[in-house]
C-alpha positions as CSV (number, residue, x, y, z in Angstrom):
1,M,-3.9,2.2,8.5
2,A,-3.9,-0.8,10.9
3,V,-5.3,-3.0,8.1
4,S,-2.5,-1.8,5.8
5,F,0.1,-2.5,8.4
6,A,-1.2,-6.0,9.1
7,V,-1.4,-7.0,5.4
8,H,2.1,-5.5,4.7
9,L,3.4,-7.5,7.7
10,V,2.1,-10.7,6.2
11,W,3.6,-9.9,2.9
12,E,7.0,-9.0,4.4
13,L,7.0,-12.4,6.3
14,A,6.1,-14.2,3.1
15,Q,8.8,-12.6,1.0
16,L,11.6,-12.9,3.6
17,P,13.1,-16.1,2.1
18,L,13.7,-14.1,-1.1
19,Y,16.2,-11.8,0.7
20,L,19.7,-12.3,2.1
21,L,20.6,-10.3,5.1
22,A,24.1,-9.9,6.6
23,D,22.8,-11.0,10.0
24,E,20.2,-13.7,9.9
25,S,19.7,-14.2,13.6
26,K,16.1,-14.3,14.8
27,G,16.5,-10.8,16.4
28,A,17.9,-9.3,13.2
29,L,15.2,-10.9,11.1
30,A,12.5,-9.7,13.4
31,Y,13.9,-6.2,13.3
32,A,14.2,-6.3,9.5
33,V,10.6,-7.4,9.2
34,L,9.2,-4.7,11.6
35,H,11.5,-2.0,10.1
36,C,10.3,-2.8,6.6
37,T,6.7,-3.1,7.6
38,A,6.8,0.3,9.3
39,G,8.4,1.7,6.2
40,D,5.6,0.1,4.2
41,A,3.0,1.8,6.4
42,L,4.7,5.2,5.9
43,I,4.8,4.7,2.2
44,A,1.1,3.7,2.2
45,G,0.2,6.6,4.4
46,G,2.0,9.0,2.2
47,A,0.5,7.6,-1.0
48,Y,-3.0,7.7,0.7
49,L,-2.5,11.4,1.7
50,L,-1.1,12.4,-1.7
51,A,-4.0,10.7,-3.5
52,G,-6.5,12.5,-1.1
53,F,-4.9,15.9,-1.8
54,A,-4.9,15.3,-5.6
55,L,-8.5,14.2,-5.6
56,R,-9.6,16.6,-2.8
57,E,-11.3,13.6,-1.4
58,P,-9.9,12.3,1.9
59,D,-12.2,9.3,1.9
60,W,-11.2,8.2,-1.6
61,P,-10.9,4.5,-0.7
62,V,-14.6,4.5,-0.2
63,D,-15.9,7.3,-2.5
64,R,-13.4,7.1,-5.4
65,P,-11.3,3.9,-5.1
66,W,-10.2,3.6,-8.7
67,S,-9.3,7.3,-9.0
68,G,-7.3,7.1,-5.8
69,A,-5.6,3.8,-6.8
70,I,-4.4,5.3,-10.1
71,I,-2.5,7.8,-8.0
72,A,-1.5,5.9,-5.0
73,F,-0.4,2.6,-6.5
74,P,2.3,4.1,-8.8
75,L,3.6,6.2,-5.9
76,G,4.1,3.0,-3.9
77,I,5.7,1.2,-6.8
78,A,8.0,4.1,-7.6
79,Y,9.2,4.6,-4.1
80,T,9.7,0.9,-3.6
81,A,11.7,0.6,-6.8
82,W,14.0,3.4,-5.7
83,S,14.3,2.1,-2.2
84,E,15.1,-1.5,-3.4
85,W,17.8,-0.1,-5.7
86,D,19.3,2.1,-3.0
87,N,19.3,-0.6,-0.3
88,V,20.5,-3.4,-2.6
89,Y,23.0,-1.7,-4.9
90,R,24.1,1.5,-3.1
91,A,23.9,0.9,0.6
92,G,24.2,-2.9,0.6
93,N,21.7,-3.3,3.4
94,W,20.3,-6.5,1.9
95,A,20.6,-8.6,-1.2
96,Y,18.3,-10.8,-3.2
97,A,18.3,-14.6,-2.8
98,S,18.6,-16.6,-6.0
99,G,14.9,-17.3,-5.9
100,M,13.9,-13.6,-6.2
101,P,12.7,-12.9,-9.7
102,L,14.1,-9.6,-11.0
103,V,12.6,-6.8,-13.2
104,L,15.3,-4.5,-14.4
105,G,17.4,-5.5,-11.4
106,I,14.7,-4.9,-8.8
107,G,13.0,-7.7,-7.0
108,L,9.6,-8.6,-8.3
109,A,8.1,-9.5,-4.9
110,P,8.4,-5.9,-3.5
111,L,7.1,-4.4,-6.7
112,L,4.1,-6.8,-6.7
113,Q,3.6,-5.9,-3.1
114,W,2.5,-2.4,-4.1
115,I,-0.2,-3.8,-6.4
116,V,-1.5,-6.7,-4.4
117,V,-1.4,-5.3,-0.9
118,P,-3.1,-1.9,-1.6
119,A,-5.7,-3.6,-3.8
120,L,-6.5,-6.1,-1.0
121,V,-6.6,-3.2,1.6
122,L,-9.0,-1.3,-0.6
123,V,-11.3,-4.3,-0.8
124,L,-11.1,-4.9,2.9
125,V,-11.7,-1.2,3.8
126,R,-14.6,-0.8,1.3
127,G,-16.2,-4.0,2.7
128,R,-16.2,-2.4,6.2
129,R,-17.4,1.0,5.3
130,T,-20.1,2.5,3.2
131,P,-20.1,5.9,1.4
132,Q,-21.6,8.8,3.4
133,Y,-24.8,10.1,1.8
134,D,-26.6,13.3,2.4
135,A,-29.4,12.3,4.7
136,R,-31.6,14.9,3.1
137,A,-31.5,13.3,-0.3
138,P,-33.9,10.5,-1.1
139,I,-32.4,7.2,-2.1
140,D,-33.3,7.6,-5.8
141,G,-31.4,11.0,-5.9
142,T,-34.5,13.0,-6.8
143,F,-36.3,15.7,-4.9
144,S,-40.0,16.4,-5.1
145,R,-40.9,19.9,-4.4
146,S,-44.4,20.7,-3.5
147,K,-45.6,24.2,-4.3
148,P,-46.7,26.2,-1.3
């Protein structure tokens, strides 16, 4: 989770110029970045848990990364699309700067965030961990049974 938070924080900082906030003081910008990054961490955690439940595999990033990604990535994208629409068009919490490319009225940067960041986190996590194998099974996966 810490890896996800860190990578989302970097993304939030990078995309900040693509947004317009009512209050652009340093304190307000810092709050916005931390608030959004915390939200990203919650979205990522929720998507991770839902993928784990669906696959019945809590360690899916290591054992079944593609299967988990097929579940988790669209969840992040869907929630983000709704949240962006809600915050930009309904609540007016922020707006898009002229440099933000739009897809159906939603900012492209936050949508890409839920493809790029989770993929990068999967690569980073898989690089640090290895799947757990049954210590009783030989490496080639076969058992030789000797008759008593």
